[in-house]
C-alpha positions as CSV (number, residue, x, y, z in Angstrom):
1,M,-18.7,44.8,25.1
2,P,-22.5,45.4,25.4
3,A,-23.9,48.8,24.2
4,T,-25.8,50.8,26.9
5,V,-28.6,53.2,26.1
6,T,-29.1,56.2,28.3
7,T,-32.2,58.8,28.2
8,L,-31.5,62.1,28.7
9,N,-34.1,63.9,30.9
10,R,-36.0,67.4,29.5
11,V,-35.4,70.5,30.9
12,F,-37.3,73.8,29.8
13,N,-36.1,77.4,30.7
14,Y,-38.1,80.0,30.7
15,R,-36.4,83.6,31.6
16,G,-33.7,81.9,33.8
17,T,-35.9,79.4,35.6
18,Q,-35.8,75.6,34.9
19,L,-39.0,74.4,34.5
20,P,-39.9,70.1,35.1
21,D,-40.7,67.7,32.2
22,P,-44.5,67.8,32.9
23,G,-44.5,64.3,30.6
24,P,-42.0,62.7,29.1
25,S,-44.4,60.9,26.6
26,L,-44.9,64.2,25.5
27,T,-43.7,65.7,22.0
28,P,-41.5,69.2,23.5
29,H,-44.6,71.4,22.3
30,E,-47.2,69.0,23.8
31,A,-45.3,69.9,26.8
32,V,-44.6,73.4,26.6
33,Q,-48.6,74.1,26.2
34,V,-49.0,72.0,29.4
35,L,-46.9,74.5,31.2
36,S,-48.5,77.8,29.8
37,A,-50.7,76.3,33.0
38,A,-49.0,78.3,35.3
39,H,-47.2,80.6,32.7
40,P,-50.0,81.7,30.5
41,A,-47.1,83.9,29.0
42,L,-45.9,80.4,27.2
43,T,-49.2,80.2,25.2
44,N,-47.3,82.7,22.3
45,S,-44.0,81.0,22.6
46,L,-41.4,79.8,20.5
47,L,-39.5,76.5,21.0
48,E,-35.8,76.2,20.6
49,G,-32.8,73.3,21.1
50,P,-32.8,70.8,22.4
51,V,-28.4,71.4,23.9
52,V,-27.5,68.5,25.6
53,E,-26.0,70.3,29.4
54,G,-25.3,68.1,32.0
55,G,-27.1,65.5,31.4
56,K,-30.1,66.5,30.1
57,H,-31.9,67.9,27.0
58,V,-32.4,71.8,27.4
59,F,-34.7,73.5,25.5
60,T,-35.2,77.4,25.8
61,I,-38.8,78.7,25.5
62,K,-38.3,82.7,23.9
63,V,-41.8,84.5,24.6
64,Q,-43.1,86.5,21.5
65,A,-44.1,89.9,21.7
66,G,-47.5,90.6,20.9
67,T,-49.9,93.1,19.6
68,K,-53.2,94.0,20.3
69,G,-55.9,95.1,17.8
């Protein structure tokens, strides 16, 4: 029986919202940089995962609280 390779799509969870993968050829960190154009808080974030859920690689984006001054 020949082996089949299945590619899992990526999604990025940010505050309960699933953001689509901006480019499968990008690394996860590069993808978050692209997503930060629409979500500026992502520029100061941590990336966790992936976890396989529902046939997708799910990354969780956690925003770090910064300090001014």
